[in-house]
Steps between C-alpha positions, in 0.01 A plus 500: 500500500731709720763497227248635248401779739863598542550522126191718441694825574759401240230439240362848570839671478496576126154658532615706797815612324333613179219671693759702685676574172178644363445726800861603555628833391859589428687513830591851608734625767300557818575826679431337835564123484414462870161666571431246777821579688341531844347153475810357335728628776284335765522169315875555457547541876286190561708298251822630655389380844387164364835458330705612800332271753398205283641462149854621562566275805370201303717593200808541723436159658443342160826641363695390807360145485526452124837419341583731205473217240155408630391865505620536140305190404180640655548829314553309174189292565275807531673676213416196287133515600494869408618411147159343437322826586755699300448282191123540528527879514756518221267311268203731565733798455589356156862447607513157343877450501521583871192286565655193337829566680328514839296190418822323413660617824209361700511163324880463522532608862196298610655182357878516458523761776321277754171695539692823462751457783779547246484771234615292204319719246713808573815296448356399163468867402123528551454850641258554788231768472266666749134549409175512696141588418540859621774545240275337240222750570753782477627360172146525358457859613325466836619794717665416831258721691568625854769348716362275775664324794346158554485344850768228535582509124652848480526750210262475207270710281133500407598295193756265652302417816205322330746338258641302795188282481598390151860448614368270772304290251797475263738376771552121484496463879138616500395173338601259772122450531493186715792596723388822665764485774778459243364783285481738797846394617644575156350849503626564854852383415496724192427810713759404761767431239434832324521688832828324580640611165429863595669492842817657359301810403389565857841637600496738204149625575584561866754764396263676259404845626243539222137420582486120465140511384582743219812302411307173473217657299729676251718192455198277441335731244827550313572128486147414386519751216836355400361144503184586305697675223794254512733790575384709206314829496122475495494629142751235387297229673178622332669512158637146537160369605332659196758341271437158652123540463538606138714193442211277610261644240 
């Protein structure tokens, strides 16, 4: 029964997506992408303190205690799990070739690659992609909306924040239904591993004279736009989508 309840959000996803498509207007450049800046800065300072006194020390200890081959294996393991979510989003974005490639990556690395510890698929020429539900909504024309800083989770937007719920339900580690401790441990290790991967950036950011809040916001918004359009202009992305839709008729 619990399994069925966990799959209900996935059953409702197509309805949610096409409802949003019907309401969405063509995304326009927002003159002020950060109207909630006062609130966002407060959350930013809270997150910075949480990271400085909690997450960073744990990440430093994790990196010091974990041999590089083991750390690489952990990174590969979570990258493999993300291929499942990426394949799901590629399919509902009508990127069928990429969807089948990511599905193949997940199957190959989960078996031959020993549950993803070894990235065999890349060595076989199966390119890795990066898709999430926020990008899917953007692909179908849902505007990003205002920038928002989420407690603990960091930069996001009014579109990408709620989309994290769907990302959670399309992550394989969410479905360790009968092993709650294992499921929570997997999520915790994922956050710690990702923070450890970013330790090298700390030295660079320390020397930045530019407002770190502004730097983080601008970098996030630029990268999200790049990911949603696959590196193309918005007009090129819209034109390609229309061609794909016409091809389905």
